[in-house]
C-alpha positions in Angstrom: 122.4 -34.6 68.9 125.1 -37.3 68.5 127.4 -34.8 66.8 127.2 -32.4 69.7 128.2 -35.2 72.0 131.3 -36.0 70.0 129.8 -39.1 68.4 130.2 -37.9 64.8 130.8 -41.4 63.4 127.6 -42.8 65.0 125.7 -39.7 63.8 126.9 -40.3 60.2 125.9 -44.0 60.3 122.4 -43.1 61.6 121.9 -40.3 59.2 123.2 -42.3 56.2 120.7 -45.1 57.0 117.8 -42.6 57.4 118.7 -40.7 54.2 119.0 -44.0 52.2 115.6 -45.1 53.5 114.0 -41.8 52.4 115.8 -41.9 49.0 114.5 -45.4 48.4 111.0 -44.0 48.3 111.8 -42.3 45.1 111.3 -38.8 46.6 107.9 -38.6 44.9 106.6 -35.7 47.0 108.1 -32.3 47.9 107.8 -33.3 51.6 110.0 -36.4 51.1 112.5 -34.5 48.9 112.7 -31.8 51.7 113.2 -34.4 54.4 116.0 -36.1 52.3 117.7 -32.8 51.5 117.7 -31.8 55.2 119.1 -35.1 56.3 121.8 -34.9 53.6 122.8 -31.4 54.6 123.1 -32.5 58.2 125.1 -35.5 57.2 127.4 -33.3 55.0 128.1 -30.9 57.8 128.6 -33.8 60.3 131.1 -35.4 57.8 132.9 -32.1 57.3 133.2 -31.7 61.1 134.7 -35.2 61.2 137.2 -34.3 58.5 135.6 -36.5 55.8 136.0 -34.1 52.9 135.0 -36.3 50.0 131.9 -37.6 51.8 130.9 -34.1 52.9 131.1 -32.7 49.4 129.3 -35.7 47.9 126.5 -35.2 50.4 126.1 -31.5 49.5 125.7 -32.5 45.9 123.1 -35.1 46.7 121.3 -32.6 48.9 121.3 -30.1 46.0 119.8 -32.7 43.7 117.1 -33.6 46.2 116.2 -30.0 46.8 116.4 -28.9 43.2 112.6 -29.2 42.6 111.6 -27.6 45.9 110.2 -24.0 46.0 112.4 -21.2 47.2 110.0 -20.8 50.2 108.7 -23.8 51.9 104.9 -23.9 52.5 103.7 -23.2 56.0 103.8 -26.2 58.3 106.4 -28.2 56.4 108.3 -30.3 58.8 111.6 -29.7 57.0 111.4 -26.2 55.6 114.5 -26.5 53.5 114.9 -24.8 50.1 117.6 -24.9 47.3 119.0 -21.7 48.8 119.2 -23.3 52.2 121.2 -26.2 50.7 123.6 -23.6 49.2 124.1 -22.0 52.6 124.8 -25.5 54.1 127.4 -25.9 51.4 129.1 -22.7 52.6 129.1 -24.1 56.1 130.5 -27.5 54.9 133.4 -25.7 53.2 134.0 -23.6 56.3 134.0 -26.7 58.6 136.5 -28.4 56.2 138.8 -25.4 56.8 138.5 -24.1 53.3 137.4 -20.5 53.7 138.2 -19.7 50.1 135.8 -22.4 48.8 133.2 -21.2 51.3 133.4 -17.7 49.9 133.2 -19.0 46.4 130.4 -21.5 46.9 127.6 -21.1 44.6 124.7 -19.5 46.4 121.3 -19.2 44.8 120.4 -15.6 43.7 117.5 -15.2 46.1 118.7 -12.3 48.1 119.7 -14.7 50.9 123.5 -14.5 50.4 125.4 -14.5 53.6 128.0 -12.2 52.2 128.3 -9.7 49.3 129.8 -10.9 46.0 
């Protein structure tokens, strides 16, 4: 919500604190890993929209690590139904938001049939 109100810096601070808190739990459950991955994806996109390239790319990598053990399809009822493929798609959006269309087209997307464009 903050990002949509042109408060990107505030959004980044809030999301960073929230993601750090979840990461501190050790991500011992799929639900906590999914929550963390979703927060990191949102944080990465917010950073990208704010022009913070290094931070945005670092957050996509952290999100990828958090989501790496998640199933490709979230179980019904999961609060954050993110998957490794969804993180890949966020990465495409992050590159696009950074103004790097070439990197967006070349971003690694999981082979799940969910590609946003043909290869």
